[in-house]
C-alpha positions, -999 to 999 in steps of 0.1 A, spaced: -199 -770 158 -186 -772 188 -156 -792 181 -151 -766 154 -153 -738 178 -130 -753 203 -103 -758 181 -103 -722 164 -105 -706 199 -76 -724 214 -55 -719 185 -64 -685 192 -61 -682 226 -25 -697 225 -15 -672 201 -29 -645 221 -10 -661 251 24 -664 231 21 -625 221 14 -613 256 44 -637 270 65 -616 240 56 -582 250 57 -588 285 98 -601 283 100 -570 256 88 -547 283 115 -561 307 144 -561 282 140 -521 279 172 -506 281 171 -479 306 181 -441 298 219 -436 312 222 -403 334 245 -378 318 281 -380 328 294 -360 352 311 -340 324 277 -325 314 279 -339 279 250 -366 271 255 -404 269 249 -419 234 217 -440 235 216 -478 236 201 -500 214 160 -493 213 161 -537 215 181 -567 218 186 -587 195 171 -617 198 190 -649 195 181 -674 163 178 -704 185 154 -692 206 128 -676 182 131 -711 166 131 -728 200 94 -709 207 84 -714 170 88 -755 171 64 -752 206 39 -735 189 40 -760 157 39 -788 183 4 -773 200 -10 -764 165 -4 -802 154 -22 -811 188 -52 -790 181 -56 -804 146 -53 -838 162 -79 -830 187 -104 -816 160 -95 -847 138 -114 -871 170 -139 -843 171 -149 -850 137 -152 -884 143 -171 -881 167 -196 -864 147 -196 -894 127 -205 -912 151 -235 -891 166 -245 -893 128 -247 -932 128 -243 -951 103 -243 -934 67 -243 -946 33 -210 -926 23 -193 -901 28 -215 -874 6 -237 -878 38 -214 -870 61 -207 -832 39 -222 -798 48 -214 -768 30 -235 -748 50 -214 -759 80 -184 -752 63 -191 -718 51 -200 -714 90 -167 -722 104 -146 -698 76 -167 -669 76 -157 -671 114 -124 -675 107 -125 -640 85 -143 -623 115 -117 -635 139 -85 -624 115 -64 -597 126 -35 -604 106 -8 -609 102 -17 -633 78 -46 -625 53 -79 -636 51 -74 -659 23 -46 -677 35 -63 -685 68 -94 -698 47 -73 -719 25 -56 -736 58 -86 -743 80 -101 -756 42 -76 -781 43 -79 -789 81 -119 -794 74 -111 -816 41 -87 -839 57 -110 -844 88 -138 -852 69 -116 -876 44 -115 -895 79 -147 -910 67 -141 -915 31 -126 -889 3 -157 -871 -13 -152 -878 -52 -159 -848 -70 -164 -844 -107 -151 -818 -128 -139 -808 -166 -107 -826 -171 -79 -836 -176 -58 -826 -150 -41 -787 -149 -76 -769 -158 -90 -744 -141 -118 -762 -129 -96 -788 -111 -83 -756 -91 -120 -747 -84 -122 -783 -68 -94 -773 -42 -103 -744 -32 -140 -753 -26 -130 -792 -11 -96 -791 -4 -70 -817 -14 -83 -844 4 -109 -846 -19 -107 -870 -45 -111 -855 -81 -124 -873 -109 -113 -855 -146 -142 -856 -167 -148 -850 -209 -171 -823 -207 -193 -801 -186 -223 -831 -195 -203 -857 -185 -198 -841 -149 -237 -835 -149 -241 -872 -160 -218 -886 -134 -236 -869 -105 -268 -879 -118 -255 -916 -118 -241 -915 -81 -204 -921 -98 -195 -887 -81 -205 -869 -47 -204 -835 -61 -193 -818 -93 -180 -784 -101 -187 -767 -134 -181 -730 -149 -214 -709 -151 -199 -673 -161 -170 -652 -165 -164 -617 -154 -152 -606 -183 -169 -635 -213 -205 -639 -195 -221 -672 -193 -210 -704 -203 -240 -718 -222 -238 -751 -217 -236 -754 -182 -276 -735 -179 -289 -758 -209 -281 -787 -186 -301 -773 -161 -333 -776 -182 -331 -812 -180 -310 -822 -151 -323 -832 -119 -294 -818 -100 -291 -792 -73 -267 -765 -70 -255 -764 -35 -219 -740 -32 -203 -715 -55 -167 -710 -61 -153 -680 -72 -113 -681 -90 -93 -656 -99 -81 -666 -135 -48 -660 -147 -38 -669 -186 -3 -675 -194 16 -684 -226 31 -718 -222 51 -738 -249 77 -767 -250 108 -744 -264 102 -710 -244 102 -689 -270 74 -666 -287 93 -665 -318 90 -705 -324 50 -701 -321 26 -705 -353 -4 -719 -339 -20 -712 -298 -46 -740 -286 -70 -730 -257 -104 -731 -245 -128 -707 -267 -134 -687 -237 -95 -684 -224 -88 -671 -261 -114 -645 -258 -100 -633 -226 -70 -630 -239 -79 -613 -275 -63 -582 -266 -26 -596 -258 -29 -620 -289 -34 -592 -316 -6 -572 -301 20 -602 -298 13 -632 -320 -11 -611 -345 -5 -641 -373 -7 -674 -351 -34 -692 -358 -58 -700 -326 -74 -733 -321 -103 -738 -298 -101 -769 -280 -124 -787 -249 -104 -771 -218 -71 -754 -211 -53 -789 -198 -60 -805 -237 -44 -770 -250 -14 -776 -229 -10 -815 -236 -16 -807 -271 16 -783 -270 38 -800 -253 40 -823 -287 56 -793 -312 81 -763 -304 58 -744 -331 26 -748 -309 18 -729 -277 -12 -732 -250 -32 -703 -231 -37 -721 -197 -33 -716 -159 5 -720 -141 -5 -754 -133 -13 -770 -167 25 -759 -175 38 -780 -143 14 -808 -154 24 -808 -190 60 -800 -187 57 -768 -205 77 -732 -202 62 -700 -197 62 -672 -220 43 -647 -207 21 -641 -181 -8 -634 -172 -23 -620 -206 -57 -616 -196 -71 -585 -210 -88 -576 -178 -73 -576 -142 -100 -587 -124 -103 -621 -149 -128 -642 -126 -145 -671 -135 -175 -686 -109 -181 -721 -109 -213 -736 -96 -208 -772 -72 -236 -799 -82 -254 -820 -58 -285 -843 -55 -302 -824 -26 -308 -791 -13 -291 -781 23 -301 -762 49 -297 -720 56 -261 -707 63 -269 -675 71 -254 -657 40 -270 -673 9 -279 -671 -25 -306 -691 -47 -309 -699 -82 -339 -703 -98 -355 -716 -132 -388 -698 -144 -407 -708 -173 -428 -678 -182 -465 -679 -196 -468 -661 -230 -487 -633 -221 -478 -597 -215 -467 -585 -181 -458 -621 -175 -420 -617 -167 -429 -582 -145 -450 -607 -127 -425 -627 -118 -398 -596 -107 -424 -577 -94 -428 -597 -61 -390 -599 -54 -385 -563 -58 -419 -551 -33 -399 -575 -8 -361 -558 -13 -348 -592 -27 -317 -586 -44 -317 -601 -81 -279 -607 -88 -286 -623 -123 -313 -629 -150 -306 -647 -181 -332 -663 -206 -325 -694 -226 -349 -717 -250 -370 -734 -237 -369 -770 -250 -400 -784 -265 -414 -756 -267 -409 -731 -297 -401 -696 -294 -407 -700 -254 -379 -693 -231 -368 -700 -194 -352 -677 -175 -324 -682 -149 -328 -660 -123 -303 -655 -92 -315 -638 -60 -299 -631 -26 -319 -658 2 -327 -687 11 -355 -703 -1 -366 -716 34 -361 -681 47 -383 -650 46 -388 -629 24 -377 -649 0 -398 -678 7 -430 -655 9 -422 -639 -24 -417 -679 -45 -450 -686 -30 -461 -650 -51 -440 -663 -79 -455 -692 -82 -486 -677 -94 -474 -654 -125 -453 -687 -142 -461 -715 -158 -433 -731 -134 -409 -721 -110 -382 -746 -105 -356 -741 -74 -322 -749 -85 -308 -747 -56 -303 -729 -21 -264 -725 -10 -239 -709 4 -224 -674 -12 -190 -681 -17 -170 -668 15 -139 -653 -8 
């Protein structure tokens, strides 16, 4: 923590000093008003500020770049000391602490006074932390492949580009590879703002021992891509079923006669569309770059706020970060008021419930398990106290994870 604060505070200090110097110089260069001429006519006003010399501006930027590079190198050295302080651990996963990263990124947002946006600064710091962590060994992250999916974008957003992505054929395989230890973490979609829950993800939690240790919210833009780039050529469209649904209105208006063919992922759709001029894919722009497709139109999603939430899968729980969410799996006893008995202790303590959804419980005909997301961490009150009481009204309560709320 001290290392992160030291570097970020130092960067902030450098920027403030540079700004103060620039302001001081600007003040000293302000022109003074000329006295009126002897004839009584007012003199013409001079320019309000001298035009800066391009070479001098570039020299200032070069100096700042050198200092930033020195500070990043210093941070990397301190990150390496963290590894030494922890002693020899089994693998890179043992050095990763999502609650710590969330705390660092929240401070970045709190300190930001512009001109760069919060999103830009968070992305920059995420990449710095990703590179520093990779000094030990890059994290291996399983995701729904192939390359070019929105799941891969979510991996980059959460873990940075220094992590090693493992594209897998299905959501089920992501769970399996993380559980077997072949991947350190996994990233899977769980819900979309317009189309709702990805049921296969919830169903996997019914039998999987994995924990949720993070979440990613990704703004999703869909594009119509093809080899020729001409909409008049398109006779069939490949895409993931959820993406086809997200763009249903646009397709009815612009390509009502085109055949819609669901596939396992948008990247797979792009891979298929590259083989024929009469085929197209609905996917992200990154898939178009990977598979050499041209953009016909986009964004074409029906909702401007189209966002997908992803879960980060791991094998253990982590300490509180200060702003957390907890996901529960509750098996209800078949009796009147059973669900009320689960929810009432939460409501009585003022605990916000973000989501509740039921799924058929495996092995119990016509009985259901409830997935519930609530605010707070399982190790902190009032949620800790509420969970103890919830267990008295249910057949089983499993904490799937307590994890940091997505920073941005």
